[in-house]
C-alpha positions in Angstrom: 0.0 0.0 0.0 1.2 3.4 -0.8 0.8 6.5 1.4 -2.3 7.8 -0.5 -4.1 4.5 0.0 -3.3 4.6 3.7 -4.7 8.2 3.9 -7.9 7.3 2.1 -8.4 4.2 4.4 -7.9 6.5 7.4 -10.4 9.1 6.0 -13.0 6.3 5.5 -12.5 5.1 9.0 -13.0 8.6 10.4 -16.0 9.2 8.3 -17.5 5.8 9.3 -16.9 6.5 12.9 -18.5 10.0 12.6 -21.5 8.6 10.8 -22.0 5.9 13.4 -21.6 8.4 16.3 -24.1 10.8 14.4 -26.7 8.1 14.1 -26.3 7.0 17.7 -26.6 10.5 19.0 -29.8 11.2 17.0 -31.4 7.9 18.1 -30.3 8.6 21.7 -31.8 12.1 21.6 -35.1 10.8 20.2 -35.3 8.0 22.8 -34.3 10.2 25.8 -36.5 13.1 24.7 -39.7 11.1 24.3 -41.0 11.7 27.8 -40.2 15.3 27.5 -42.4 15.2 24.4 -45.2 13.6 26.4 -45.0 16.3 28.9 -45.0 19.1 26.3 -47.9 17.7 24.4 -50.0 16.3 27.3 -53.0 17.8 29.2 -52.5 18.9 32.8 -54.1 16.6 35.3 -53.4 14.5 38.4 -52.3 10.9 38.4 -52.2 8.2 41.0 -48.8 6.3 40.8 -49.7 2.7 41.3 -46.4 1.0 41.1 -42.7 1.4 40.1 -40.5 -1.4 38.9 -36.7 -1.4 38.7 -35.9 -3.5 35.6 -32.2 -3.5 36.4 -30.0 -1.7 33.9 -32.9 0.2 32.5 -34.6 3.3 33.9 -37.2 3.0 36.7 -40.6 2.3 35.1 -43.7 3.6 36.9 -47.4 3.1 36.0 -50.5 4.8 37.2 -54.0 6.0 36.4 -55.4 9.4 35.8 -58.7 11.1 34.4 -58.4 13.5 31.5 -60.4 16.8 31.5 -62.9 15.2 29.1 -63.7 12.6 31.9 -62.0 9.7 30.1 -60.0 7.5 32.5 -56.6 6.3 31.4 -53.7 4.3 32.7 -50.2 3.7 31.5 -46.6 4.7 32.1 -45.8 7.7 34.2 -42.4 9.1 33.1 -40.5 11.0 35.7 -42.2 9.3 38.7 -40.1 7.5 41.4 -40.5 5.0 44.2 -41.5 7.8 46.5 -44.5 8.6 44.4 -46.1 5.1 44.7 -49.6 5.6 46.2 -49.5 9.3 45.9 -51.3 11.7 43.6 -49.0 13.8 41.5 -49.3 16.6 39.0 -48.7 15.4 35.5 -49.3 16.1 31.9 -51.0 13.2 30.2 -52.7 11.7 27.2 -54.7 8.5 26.9 -51.7 6.2 27.0 -48.9 7.9 29.0 -48.2 10.7 31.5 -45.1 12.7 32.4 -44.2 14.4 35.7 -41.7 17.2 35.3 -38.7 16.2 37.4 -34.8 16.1 37.2 -35.3 12.4 36.3 -37.3 13.5 33.2 -34.8 16.0 31.8 -31.4 14.5 32.9 -31.1 12.2 29.9 -31.6 14.9 27.2 -29.4 17.3 29.2 -26.6 14.7 29.3 -27.0 14.1 25.5 -26.9 17.9 24.8 -23.6 18.1 26.9 -22.1 15.1 24.9 -23.1 16.7 21.6 -21.6 20.0 22.6 -18.3 18.5 23.7 -18.0 16.4 20.5 -18.8 19.5 18.3 -16.3 21.6 20.2 -13.6 18.9 20.0 -14.2 18.5 16.3 -14.0 22.3 15.7 -10.6 22.5 17.6 -9.2 19.6 15.7 -10.1 21.3 12.4 -8.8 24.6 13.6 -5.5 23.0 14.6 -5.2 21.1 11.3 -5.7 24.4 9.4 -3.2 26.2 11.5 -0.6 23.5 10.9 -1.3 23.7 7.1 -0.9 27.5 7.3 -4.4 28.4 6.4 -6.5 31.1 8.2 -9.4 29.8 10.2 -12.9 30.2 8.7 -15.8 31.5 10.7 
């Protein structure tokens, strides 16, 4: 292999890694932001948290029941609830299949993903700036 082939191979590996991380970040953001979407689009009501189950390595999963403003009763997952909420009535925003209680537990996942994205973007920017400086090019804005 000559030097150009090695460079092209390294570029392909970098692009593949970047694409893999990009897809992973998008999927992670969608997955972690889903309960926030439930909160943003739900109707304000009160829910009784019936039980919480700790499935091990996955997040705590709580279920409960609530009555929507139109009088329809519903039950399902209550995102953001914890073991301390079992048997209690909590303020949530809900739809017919799920509810969300605004807590740090609800927003911590998306906040961590935002931090990771920011660090990766800044690191990438610094690497590109350093590479341009080494080649003698002026940084672009």
